[in-house]
N, C-alpha and C positions, 0 to 999 in steps of 0.2 A: 241125313246130311249133317256133317259135323262142321262146326265153325271153330277156327283156331283164333286164339286171342292174338291181336296184333300189338306188338310192343311199340309204345310211342317212341318217336325219335327224340334224342336229346339235342339240346341247343348248346352253344358255346357257354352261355350263362350257367346252364346246369352243370357243365363240366367244371367251370371255375368255382362253383359253390361246393364242390366235393372236398372232403378233408385232405390235408397233406399228411397221408398216413403210410408213406413208404411204398405205395403202389404206383407204378408207371401207367399212365393212361393216355391213350390217343382216342380221338373221336373220328371215326371213319364213316362218312355218309350218314351221320346221325346215330351211329351205333358205337357204344363204348367198347374199347379193347383194353383189357387190364392184364397186367403181368407183374410179377414181383419186380422190385427195383433190380435192374440189370447189373450184374457184377461183371465189369469189363476187365479183361485181362491185360497184361502189360503190352502185348503185341497190338491190341486194339488201340490202347492209349498212345503208343508210339506212332502208329500209322496215322491216327487223327491229328496228332501234333505235327508230323511231317507234312501232311496235306495242307493244314492251315498255314504252315510256314511258307510253303512254296506258292500257295495262292495269294498270301499277303504280299510276298516279295513281288509277284507279278502285278498285283493291284497297285502297289506303291509306284510302279513305273508308268502307270497310265496317266494321261492328262486329266486334270481335275475337270469336273467332279467325277471321282471314281466311286464305285459302290463300296460295299463293306463285306468282310469275311467274318462269319460267325461260327462258333463251335459250341460244344457242350449241350447238345440236344436243344438248340435254339428253337423256340416255340413259334410255330406259324399257324395262322388260321387261313387255310387254303380256300374255304368255302363256308358260307353261312346257311345255305339251303340246298341240300341238307348239310348240316354242320360237319366240318372236317378240320380237326386240329392235330398237328403232329409235332414231335420233336425231331429235328434233323441233326445228324452228327456234325456235318460241316455244310455251310451254305454260303453262297455268294449272292448278295442282293444288289439290285441296281441302286445308283445314287438317288434316284427319285423315290424308290421304296424306302431306303434308309432315311431320307429326309422326312418322310411322312410317318415314321415309326419312332416316337419319342423313347428315350432311354429308359423311362420309368414304366413302360407298359410291358405286360407279360407276353402277350401274343402280338406278333407282327402280322398285320392284315394284308395278305397278298402272297403271291408266289415268288420264290427266289428265282434267279436265272439258273443257278446250279444247286442241286440237292445231292449230297454225298451220303450214302449209307455205308458205314464200315461194319462188316459182318462180325457178329459176336457168337460165341458158342450157343447162346440161348435163342438166337434168331431161328425162326421156322421158315421153311420155304413158302408156306401160305402167307405168313405175315409180311415177308419181303415182297412177294408178288402183289399183295394188296396195297402196300405203300407205293410201290412202283407205279401201279395203275392209277392210283390217286394222284401222284405227282404229275404224271404225263397228262392226265385228264383235267388238271387244275391250272395249267399254264406254266408249269416248270419247263424251261427250254431244254435242259439237259440234266440227266441223272447218271451219277456214277455209283455203281455197286462195287465196293472194294473188298477183296477177300485177302486178309492178311495171312491166312494159312496157305492158300494156293498162290499167293503173291501175284494177283492179277486184278485188272479193273475191267468191268463191263460197262460200256457207255450206251445209254438209251436216249433216243430223241423221239418226240411224237411223230407217228406215221412212218418211222424208219425201222429197219432191222438193226438189232443190237450189234455192237462191235466189241470183241474181246481183245484186250491188250495184255500180253504176257510181260513178265519182268524184263525181258530183253528188248522190249519195244519202247518207243516214245509215245507218250500220250499228248495229243494236241487238243487245245480247247476251241479252235476255230470252228464255226464263226461266233459262237456265243461268248467265248473268252478270247478275244483276238490277241494273238501273239503268245498265248500261254503254251508252254512246252515243258515236259518233265519226263525223264527216263523212269519208267514204272518201278524199276528196282530201287530207285532213290526214295520212294515212298515207304519202303520197308526197312531202311537202314537204321541201326541202333544209334 
C-alpha cells in the first residue's frame, strides 16, 4: 500500500508573503495557481474599459449609497478556509462591502455582486471553469464571461442555467444590477 504525500493548503498570509516576481497568482481552495504575467491584447483592454464605463454610468444613476465598480484585476479574498483569492477583471461591489474595504488594503474580503472575466488568449478552459465555480460557490450573485473574439457575453447565476447573449442582443442586469442595460455590441466598440 502506497501513501501519497498530501500537499499542505496555503493561506492568504502565505500568498501575501510571496515575492512580487512577475508571476500572476491566484489561490483557489488553498492551492496556488501560477501563470506568467498575462499580456492582454488591445481588444481585451478596450472591452474591459467599455464594460467599466457602462457599469460606472449605471452606478452613478443609482440612489446613494451605491456600490463601487473596480477594474484591473481587483483582488478579492472570497474565502479563508480553504483560502481563495483571485483577481477579477471588472467587479461591482455593494456599498456595504466597499465601505468595509479601506482603500489601502490589497485584498477585499468578501464577494462582489458582479464578477466579470474578459477572456484573454492565455486563458484556458479549465482555468475559466475553475474560477467560475469558485465565484458561484463563494457568494458572487452574477458572473459574466465576456469573449471579445466571439463578441458575446455568457451570464451565470448560482443554481441557474447560463444564458448566452450575442452582439445583436441587449444584456440586462436585473435583478442584481437593477435597471442596467447595454447592447452587447457596444461593449466591443473602438
